[in-house]
N, C-alpha and C positions, 0 to 999 in steps of 0.2 A: 504452599506455593502452587499456583495453577500453571500447568504445563501448556504452552501455546502450541497447538497442533498444526500440521501442514494445512488442514482444512480451514482453520481460522486464518492463517497467513494468506492462503489463496483467496478466500472470500474478501478480506480487507484489500489485498492487492488488486483484485478485479474491480472492486468498487472505486478505488483510487484512480485507476486508469480511466474509468468512465467519467469521474469527476474532473480529472485533468483536462479532458477533451482537447482543445487546440491551444491551451494556455502554455505559457513559459514560466509561470509562477502559480502556485496553488497554496491556499491557506484555508483550512476547514476541518470538519470532523466527520468521521464515519462511525456508524453504530453497527454492532454485531450482537444479535440477541437470539438466544436459544433458551430452552427450559432450564438448562444447567447454569448459564451465565449470561450476563449482560456486559458489554464492553464498549468503550469509546476510544477511538484512535483519533487524536487531534494532532495535526501536523502543518508545518509550512515547508514547502519544498520548491527548489528551483529545478525546472525541467530543461535539460539540454537535449536538443533534437538535431538530427541531421537528415538530409534528403538523400534517398537512395534511388538510383535509376537502374532498373533491370528490364529485361525484355518483356516481362509481364506488366510493367508500369512504373509509376513513380510513387514512392512511399516515404512518409515522414516516420522516422524511427527514433525511439528514445535512445539517446546515446548514454545518458545517465539521469538519475533522479536523485538530487542532492538534498538531504535534509538540512534545513536551517534549524528546525526545532521539531521534536515529536514527543508525544506522551501517549501511552497505552494503559488505560485503566480497566480493571476487571472487577465485577461485582457478582457475588452470589447471595443467597438468602441472608447469610450472616453479616453481609456488608462488603466493603472493599477487600479484595484479596490480592496479595502480591502475585506477580506472574513472571514468566521467563521470556517475555518478548525481547527480541534482539533485532536491531535494524539490519545487521548483516544477514541474518536468516531470512528476514522479511524481503530483502532485496532480491533474493534468489527467485521469488515469485513474481517479480516485476519484469515486463517484457523489454529488457534492455538489450539493444543491438539485435533484436529479432523482428522479422517482418511477420505481422499477424494477419 
């Protein structure tokens, strides 16, 4: 079993935020590739946003990112390897209710 590290969670979360852009729904795949592993994160999510007005300006903030469906597959030289990916752990790396 392949342990999913904070580094992998963060890399996938950062790319998901870029791919979401200004959308309220996203469906697609993100690849993560190193010498040790290759992975694909395929997901469909609903993006719940709210507008925050502070003295520094107006910001659209992710209030929640709700998975409709997701799958995280990992591969090593031997082939596909089971992994410990958890949406709950992954969600900790998403900028929910934070001004970035």
